[in-house]
C-alpha positions as CSV (number, residue, x, y, z in Angstrom):
1,M,83.5,61.3,142.3
2,A,85.2,63.8,140.1
3,G,87.7,62.8,137.4
4,G,90.9,64.3,136.2
5,K,90.2,65.0,132.6
6,R,91.6,68.3,131.4
7,P,89.0,70.8,130.3
8,E,90.9,71.7,127.1
9,S,90.3,69.8,123.9
10,V,90.6,69.6,120.1
11,L,88.0,69.4,117.4
12,V,89.3,68.0,114.1
13,V,87.2,68.3,111.0
14,I,88.4,65.7,108.6
15,H,87.4,66.3,105.0
16,D,88.3,65.5,101.4
17,V,89.1,67.9,98.6
18,S,85.6,67.6,97.2
19,G,83.8,68.7,100.3
20,L,82.9,65.4,102.0
21,V,83.2,65.5,105.8
22,L,83.8,62.6,108.1
23,L,81.4,62.1,111.0
24,L,81.6,59.6,113.8
25,E,78.6,58.3,115.8
26,R,79.2,58.1,119.6
27,A,79.0,54.6,121.0
28,Q,77.3,55.6,124.2
29,H,74.9,58.1,122.5
30,P,73.4,56.7,119.3
31,G,72.4,59.5,117.0
32,Y,75.1,61.9,118.3
33,W,77.3,62.5,115.3
34,Q,80.6,64.5,115.5
35,S,84.0,65.1,114.1
36,V,87.1,63.8,115.9
37,T,87.3,65.3,119.4
38,G,89.4,64.8,122.5
39,S,91.0,66.3,125.6
40,L,94.6,67.3,125.7
41,E,96.8,65.3,127.9
42,D,99.2,66.9,130.5
43,G,101.9,68.8,128.7
44,E,100.4,68.1,125.2
45,A,100.2,70.8,122.6
46,P,96.8,71.1,120.8
47,R,98.3,70.2,117.3
48,A,99.9,67.0,118.8
49,A,96.5,66.2,120.5
50,A,94.8,66.6,117.1
51,A,97.2,64.0,115.5
52,R,96.9,61.6,118.5
53,E,93.1,61.8,118.7
54,T,92.7,61.4,114.9
55,F,94.8,58.2,115.1
56,E,93.0,56.8,118.2
57,E,89.5,57.5,116.8
58,T,90.0,56.7,113.1
59,G,93.2,54.8,112.5
60,L,94.5,57.6,110.3
61,R,98.1,58.3,111.1
62,C,99.2,61.8,110.0
63,P,102.0,63.9,111.3
64,P,101.0,67.0,113.4
65,S,102.1,69.2,110.5
66,A,99.3,67.8,108.4
67,F,96.7,69.5,110.6
68,R,95.6,73.0,109.8
69,D,95.4,75.1,113.0
70,W,92.4,77.4,112.5
71,R,93.6,79.6,115.4
72,L,90.0,79.4,116.6
73,S,88.9,78.3,120.1
74,N,85.5,77.8,121.4
75,R,84.5,77.9,125.1
76,F,81.4,76.0,125.9
77,E,79.6,74.5,128.9
78,I,80.2,70.8,129.5
79,F,77.1,68.7,129.4
80,A,76.1,67.9,133.0
81,E,76.2,64.1,132.2
82,W,79.9,64.3,131.4
83,R,81.1,66.7,134.2
84,D,82.1,63.8,136.4
85,R,85.0,63.2,134.1
86,Y,86.5,66.6,135.1
87,P,87.9,67.9,138.4
88,A,85.2,69.1,140.8
89,G,83.7,72.5,139.9
90,V,84.8,72.4,136.3
91,T,81.8,73.4,134.1
92,H,83.4,74.7,130.8
93,N,85.8,73.5,128.2
94,L,88.2,75.3,125.8
95,E,88.2,73.6,122.4
96,H,90.9,74.3,119.7
97,V,89.7,73.8,116.1
98,F,91.8,72.0,113.5
99,S,91.1,70.4,110.1
100,L,92.7,67.6,108.1
101,C,92.3,67.4,104.3
102,L,92.5,64.1,102.6
103,P,92.6,63.5,98.8
104,R,89.5,61.2,99.0
105,P,87.3,59.5,101.6
106,S,89.2,56.8,103.4
107,A,88.1,53.7,105.3
108,I,88.1,54.3,109.0
109,R,89.1,52.0,111.9
110,L,86.8,53.0,114.7
111,S,87.6,52.8,118.4
112,P,84.6,50.7,119.5
113,D,84.7,52.2,123.0
114,E,84.1,55.6,121.5
115,H,82.3,55.3,118.2
116,R,79.9,52.8,116.6
117,A,79.7,54.0,113.0
118,Y,81.1,56.6,110.6
119,R,80.0,58.2,107.4
120,W,81.3,60.7,104.9
121,L,78.7,63.4,104.1
122,A,78.5,66.5,101.9
123,W,79.6,69.4,104.2
124,R,76.1,70.9,104.5
125,A,74.6,67.6,105.5
126,A,77.4,66.9,107.9
127,A,76.9,70.3,109.6
128,A,73.2,69.6,110.0
129,A,73.9,66.1,111.5
130,C,76.2,67.3,114.3
131,F,74.8,67.5,117.8
132,S,77.5,70.1,118.8
133,W,77.1,73.8,117.8
134,S,80.8,74.3,117.7
135,N,81.2,71.3,115.4
136,R,78.4,72.4,113.1
137,D,79.8,75.9,112.9
138,A,83.3,74.7,112.1
139,I,82.0,72.5,109.2
140,L,79.9,75.4,107.9
141,M,83.0,77.7,108.0
142,L,85.1,75.0,106.2
143,G,82.5,74.5,103.5
144,L,82.1,78.2,102.9
145,S,85.8,79.0,103.0
146,Q,86.7,76.2,100.6
147,G,83.9,77.0,98.1
148,A,83.0,73.4,98.4
149,V,80.2,72.2,96.2
150,P,77.6,70.1,98.0
151,R,77.5,66.6,96.6
152,G,73.8,65.9,97.1
153,S,73.0,62.8,99.0
154,A,76.5,61.4,99.2
155,D,76.6,59.2,102.3
156,I,79.5,56.8,102.4
157,G,79.9,55.0,105.7
158,S,80.2,52.0,107.9
159,P,77.6,49.3,107.9
């Protein structure tokens, strides 16, 4: 049975000023690390979705104005195993990219239905750990545009 999920989403790369990037491990897919992601709700603007999804997935409450809109969208094929969440015949998603810069790594409150662990990694290591090409590319663009200095083996996360 087809679901009603909207095939339009946000990707939010959360990072600190030194170049550490937050990654979340999917609860249903151990080993699948990603940034904050989520579908837009009916009538919701992408920036508002970025703030809502960030709060839902991390417990970080930030106003929509805190999110940097990259004015970049990716269109990608939805994995076959997740297509039943969308209306019948939907095969592709449009993803809007945002980032959120924090002064330092923060403790995260995970949504256990969605994620099982988190970690803060140097941007190059975070990009390499992502299962999604669009997430990997966004982290690489962030690191290169910020002139971030990789911090070696920094890995700060949940137990």
